C-alpha positions as CSV (number, residue, x, y, z in Angstrom):
1,M,-72.0,-115.6,119.3
2,S,-70.7,-112.3,118.0
3,S,-67.1,-111.3,118.3
4,N,-65.5,-107.8,118.5
5,F,-63.6,-108.8,115.4
6,D,-66.8,-108.9,113.4
7,S,-67.3,-105.1,113.7
8,N,-65.7,-102.7,111.3
9,K,-64.3,-99.4,112.4
10,E,-63.5,-96.5,110.2
11,V,-60.7,-94.2,111.2
12,K,-60.7,-90.7,109.8
13,I,-57.4,-88.9,109.6
14,V,-57.7,-85.2,109.5
15,T,-55.0,-83.5,107.4
16,A,-54.4,-79.7,107.4
17,D,-54.8,-77.8,104.1
18,P,-51.3,-77.5,102.6
19,S,-52.2,-74.7,100.2
20,G,-50.9,-71.9,102.4
21,L,-47.4,-73.5,102.5
22,G,-47.4,-74.5,98.8
23,L,-48.5,-71.0,97.6
24,F,-46.0,-69.3,99.9
25,G,-43.2,-71.4,98.4
26,L,-44.4,-70.4,94.9
27,A,-44.6,-66.8,96.0
28,M,-41.1,-66.6,97.4
29,V,-39.3,-68.3,94.5
30,T,-41.1,-66.3,91.8
31,L,-40.5,-63.1,93.7
32,V,-36.8,-63.7,93.9
33,A,-36.5,-65.1,90.4
34,S,-38.5,-62.2,88.9
35,S,-36.1,-59.7,90.5
36,Q,-33.4,-61.2,88.4
37,K,-35.4,-61.3,85.2
38,L,-36.5,-57.6,85.7
39,G,-32.9,-56.5,86.2
40,F,-33.3,-55.5,89.9
41,T,-30.7,-58.1,90.8
42,S,-28.1,-60.1,88.8
43,G,-27.0,-63.7,88.6
44,V,-28.7,-66.8,90.0
45,S,-26.3,-67.8,92.8
46,L,-28.7,-66.5,95.5
47,V,-31.8,-67.5,93.6
48,L,-30.7,-71.1,93.9
49,P,-31.5,-71.6,97.7
50,W,-35.0,-70.2,97.2
51,A,-35.5,-72.4,94.1
52,V,-34.5,-75.5,96.0
53,F,-36.1,-74.9,99.5
54,L,-39.2,-72.8,98.7
55,G,-39.9,-73.5,95.0
56,A,-39.1,-77.2,95.2
57,I,-39.3,-78.6,98.8
58,A,-42.1,-76.5,100.1
59,Q,-44.3,-77.4,97.1
60,L,-43.4,-81.0,97.3
61,I,-44.4,-81.1,100.9
62,A,-47.7,-79.5,100.0
63,S,-48.1,-82.1,97.2
64,N,-47.6,-84.9,99.7
65,Y,-50.3,-83.6,102.0
66,D,-52.7,-82.9,99.2
67,A,-52.2,-86.6,98.2
68,K,-53.3,-87.6,101.7
69,K,-56.4,-85.4,101.3
70,N,-57.2,-87.2,98.0
71,N,-56.8,-83.9,96.2
72,T,-55.5,-85.0,92.8
73,F,-55.4,-81.5,91.4
74,G,-53.4,-80.0,94.3
75,M,-51.1,-83.0,94.5
76,T,-50.3,-82.8,90.8
77,A,-49.9,-79.1,90.6
78,F,-47.6,-78.7,93.7
79,G,-45.7,-81.8,92.8
80,A,-45.1,-80.8,89.1
81,Y,-44.0,-77.3,89.9
82,G,-41.9,-78.4,92.8
83,L,-40.0,-80.8,90.5
84,F,-39.8,-78.0,87.9
85,W,-37.9,-75.8,90.3
86,L,-35.5,-78.7,91.1
87,G,-34.9,-79.0,87.3
88,V,-34.3,-75.2,87.0
89,A,-31.9,-75.3,90.0
90,C,-30.0,-78.2,88.4
91,T,-29.9,-76.3,85.0
92,W,-28.4,-73.3,86.7
93,L,-25.7,-75.5,88.3
94,I,-24.9,-77.0,84.9
95,Q,-24.7,-73.6,83.2
96,N,-22.3,-72.3,85.9
97,G,-20.0,-75.3,85.6
98,V,-20.7,-76.9,88.9
99,F,-20.9,-80.4,87.3
100,G,-17.8,-79.7,85.1
101,E,-16.9,-77.7,82.1
102,G,-17.8,-80.6,79.8
103,L,-21.5,-80.4,80.6
104,A,-21.5,-76.6,80.5
105,S,-19.9,-76.4,77.1
106,A,-22.0,-79.1,75.5
107,M,-25.4,-77.7,76.5
108,D,-28.0,-76.7,73.9
109,V,-30.3,-74.1,75.5
110,K,-33.1,-75.0,73.0
111,Q,-33.6,-78.2,75.0
112,L,-34.5,-76.0,78.0
113,G,-37.0,-74.2,75.7
114,V,-38.6,-77.5,74.8
115,A,-39.0,-78.3,78.5
116,Y,-40.7,-75.0,78.9
117,V,-43.1,-75.9,76.1
118,G,-43.9,-79.1,77.9
119,Y,-44.7,-77.1,81.1
120,L,-46.8,-74.7,79.1
121,I,-48.9,-77.6,77.8
122,F,-49.2,-78.9,81.3
123,T,-50.2,-75.5,82.7
124,L,-52.8,-75.0,80.0
125,F,-54.9,-78.0,81.0
126,M,-54.2,-77.4,84.7
127,T,-55.7,-73.9,84.2
128,I,-59.0,-75.6,83.3
129,G,-58.8,-77.5,86.6
130,A,-58.1,-74.3,88.5
131,A,-61.3,-72.8,87.1
132,G,-63.2,-75.2,89.3
133,T,-61.4,-74.1,92.5
134,N,-61.4,-70.3,93.0
135,K,-60.7,-67.1,91.0
136,V,-57.4,-66.3,92.7
137,L,-56.0,-69.8,91.9
138,F,-57.3,-69.5,88.3
139,Y,-55.6,-66.1,87.8
140,I,-52.4,-67.5,89.2
141,F,-52.5,-70.3,86.6
142,V,-53.3,-67.9,83.8
143,L,-50.2,-65.9,84.7
144,I,-48.2,-69.1,84.8
145,D,-49.4,-69.8,81.3
146,F,-47.9,-66.4,80.3
147,L,-44.7,-67.2,82.2
148,F,-44.1,-70.4,80.3
149,L,-45.2,-68.8,77.0
150,G,-42.6,-66.1,77.6
151,L,-39.9,-68.5,78.7
152,S,-40.5,-70.9,75.8
153,L,-40.4,-68.4,73.0
154,S,-37.5,-66.3,74.5
155,T,-35.4,-69.4,75.1
156,L,-36.1,-70.7,71.6
157,G,-35.0,-67.4,70.1
158,I,-38.4,-66.0,69.1
159,M,-38.6,-62.3,69.9
160,P,-36.4,-63.0,72.9
161,E,-36.3,-59.5,74.5
162,F,-40.1,-59.1,74.2
163,F,-41.0,-62.5,75.6
164,H,-38.3,-62.3,78.3
165,E,-40.1,-59.2,79.5
166,V,-43.5,-61.0,79.3
167,A,-42.1,-63.8,81.5
168,A,-40.6,-61.4,84.0
169,I,-43.8,-59.4,84.5
170,A,-45.9,-62.5,84.7
171,E,-43.5,-64.0,87.3
172,L,-43.8,-60.9,89.5
173,L,-47.6,-60.9,89.3
174,I,-47.6,-64.7,90.1
175,A,-45.6,-63.8,93.3
176,I,-48.0,-61.1,94.3
177,L,-51.2,-63.2,93.8
178,S,-49.6,-66.3,95.4
179,F,-48.8,-64.2,98.6
180,Y,-52.5,-63.2,98.6
181,G,-53.6,-66.8,98.0
182,S,-51.3,-68.1,100.8
183,A,-52.6,-65.5,103.2
184,A,-56.2,-66.2,102.3
185,S,-55.7,-70.0,102.8
186,V,-54.1,-69.5,106.2
187,L,-56.3,-66.8,107.6
188,N,-59.6,-68.1,106.3
189,T,-58.9,-71.5,107.7
190,H,-57.5,-70.1,111.0
191,Y,-60.6,-67.9,111.7
192,G,-63.1,-70.2,110.1
193,E,-64.6,-67.4,108.0
194,V,-63.7,-65.3,105.0
195,V,-61.0,-62.9,105.9
196,L,-59.6,-62.5,102.4
197,P,-62.0,-63.5,99.6
198,V,-60.8,-65.7,96.8
199,G,-63.9,-65.9,94.7
200,G,-65.9,-68.9,93.6
201,C,-65.7,-71.2,90.6
202,L,-65.8,-69.8,87.1
203,G,-69.0,-70.5,85.1
204,K,-69.8,-74.2,84.6
205,F,-66.5,-75.3,86.1
206,K,-67.8,-76.5,89.5
207,L,-66.6,-79.3,91.7
208,D,-69.1,-81.8,93.1
209,A,-69.5,-82.1,96.8
210,K,-67.0,-84.9,97.2
211,L,-64.3,-83.0,95.4
212,K,-65.0,-79.8,97.3
213,K,-64.5,-81.7,100.6
214,A,-61.1,-82.9,99.3
215,H,-60.1,-79.3,98.5
216,S,-61.3,-77.9,101.9
């Protein structure tokens, strides 16, 4: 005699694509931060809220939802960059004496440069992963490579003025492309058709059908 308990049921949980939110967070924080690097604004006091809430929290939320979609690349990218902006915000607080003059006076800025080198390494191999998604995301990662290259070398004292300018320009371009990527993600999904094209994969870097489903 069969029992209802003998049958297996599969429950599918549909999760919205968090790319629009994650890219918007990236766009906002890089736009505000680049205004300071380019000299349009000064200080970091009013960059801090955008670093924490948009750069960090928005991207960490996107990372969490990408994890639920089994999207390892998206989860890692949004998670790592979200945590990066938390680290940057904390660094600014230390530099401005919020945690005491002892920490502020004992800091060695080259340690920050080493952290940027670490993120440059991370971004380089993530750029290879971005090549398998779409052209807009790939170009964003290429610009992030230049951002961390500029931040690393300028902070370590290697041609600081030149590489600071490289970082500033790259950061502004990241903001512009990320706004576009966010708009494309939201509008293309909302209307179920290509409103803003993002381009396909680059060359041989193509995702298989299972991974494409996770990214959709």
